C-alpha positions as CSV (number, residue, x, y, z in Angstrom):
1,M,18.7,44.3,-39.9
2,T,20.9,41.2,-40.5
3,D,19.7,37.7,-41.4
4,M,19.8,35.2,-38.6
5,K,20.4,31.5,-39.4
6,I,18.6,29.0,-37.4
7,S,20.5,25.8,-37.0
8,G,19.2,22.5,-35.8
9,A,15.8,22.6,-37.5
10,G,16.9,20.9,-40.7
11,A,15.0,17.9,-42.2
12,G,15.7,14.5,-40.6
13,Q,16.9,15.8,-37.2
14,G,14.8,13.8,-34.8
15,L,11.6,14.2,-36.8
16,P,9.8,11.1,-38.2
17,A,9.8,10.7,-41.9
18,I,6.5,11.5,-43.7
19,K,5.1,8.3,-45.0
20,Q,3.7,8.1,-48.5
21,P,0.0,7.0,-48.8
22,G,-0.5,3.4,-49.5
23,K,2.8,2.2,-48.0
24,E,2.0,0.6,-44.7
25,P,4.7,-0.7,-42.4
26,A,5.0,-4.5,-42.3
27,G,3.7,-4.7,-38.7
28,G,0.8,-2.3,-38.8
29,F,-2.3,-2.0,-36.6
30,D,-4.3,-4.4,-38.7
31,K,-1.6,-7.1,-38.3
32,M,-1.4,-6.6,-34.6
33,M,-5.2,-6.9,-34.2
34,E,-5.2,-10.0,-36.4
35,E,-2.6,-11.6,-34.2
36,A,-4.5,-10.7,-31.0
37,L,-7.7,-12.2,-32.4
38,D,-5.9,-15.4,-33.4
39,K,-4.5,-15.7,-29.8
40,I,-8.0,-15.1,-28.3
41,S,-9.4,-17.8,-30.7
42,Q,-6.7,-20.2,-29.6
43,V,-7.5,-19.7,-26.0
44,Q,-11.2,-20.3,-26.7
45,N,-10.3,-23.5,-28.5
46,D,-8.2,-24.6,-25.6
47,A,-11.0,-24.0,-23.2
48,N,-13.4,-26.0,-25.4
49,K,-10.9,-28.8,-25.5
50,A,-10.5,-28.8,-21.7
51,V,-14.3,-28.9,-21.2
52,N,-14.6,-31.8,-23.6
53,E,-11.8,-33.6,-21.7
54,L,-13.6,-32.9,-18.4
55,A,-16.7,-34.5,-19.8
56,T,-14.7,-37.7,-20.4
57,G,-13.1,-37.7,-17.0
58,G,-10.4,-35.1,-17.3
59,D,-9.0,-32.8,-14.6
60,P,-11.6,-30.2,-13.4
61,T,-8.9,-27.8,-12.3
62,Q,-7.5,-27.6,-15.8
63,A,-11.0,-27.0,-17.3
64,I,-11.7,-24.2,-14.8
65,V,-8.4,-22.5,-15.4
66,A,-8.9,-22.7,-19.2
67,M,-12.4,-21.3,-18.9
68,E,-11.3,-18.4,-16.7
69,K,-8.5,-17.6,-19.2
70,A,-11.0,-17.6,-22.0
71,D,-13.4,-15.4,-20.1
72,M,-10.7,-12.9,-19.2
73,N,-9.5,-12.7,-22.8
74,F,-13.1,-12.2,-24.0
75,Q,-13.6,-9.4,-21.5
76,L,-10.4,-7.8,-22.7
77,M,-11.4,-8.1,-26.3
78,V,-14.8,-6.4,-25.5
79,E,-13.1,-3.6,-23.7
80,V,-10.7,-3.0,-26.6
81,R,-13.7,-3.0,-29.0
82,N,-15.4,-0.4,-26.8
83,K,-12.3,1.8,-26.7
84,L,-12.0,1.6,-30.5
85,L,-15.7,2.5,-31.0
86,S,-15.3,5.4,-28.5
87,A,-12.3,6.7,-30.4
88,Y,-14.1,6.3,-33.8
89,E,-17.1,8.2,-32.4
90,E,-14.9,11.0,-31.1
91,I,-13.2,11.3,-34.5
92,M,-16.5,11.5,-36.2
93,R,-17.6,14.3,-33.9
94,M,-14.5,16.4,-34.9
95,Q,-15.2,19.3,-37.1
96,V,-13.0,19.9,-40.1
């Protein structure tokens, strides 16, 4: 029997590099979540400001829109949290 050479399966051909432990990419998951929470916090602050302006004679439409944006962002944050908890629970059920 003769030896057959398999080409095209060498290292670095379309496969992602294996990352060393402890070396996270600059824009990791934690950074993305931190930025998302900062944006949600900013929307909440904008809604509070719009409500305070409404109390002193501001535009009611602007206050309603700001409150709806804050509510939608909060609902989105809760759903993301639920999905993360669900994924965590699924991982914990895995057998090694």
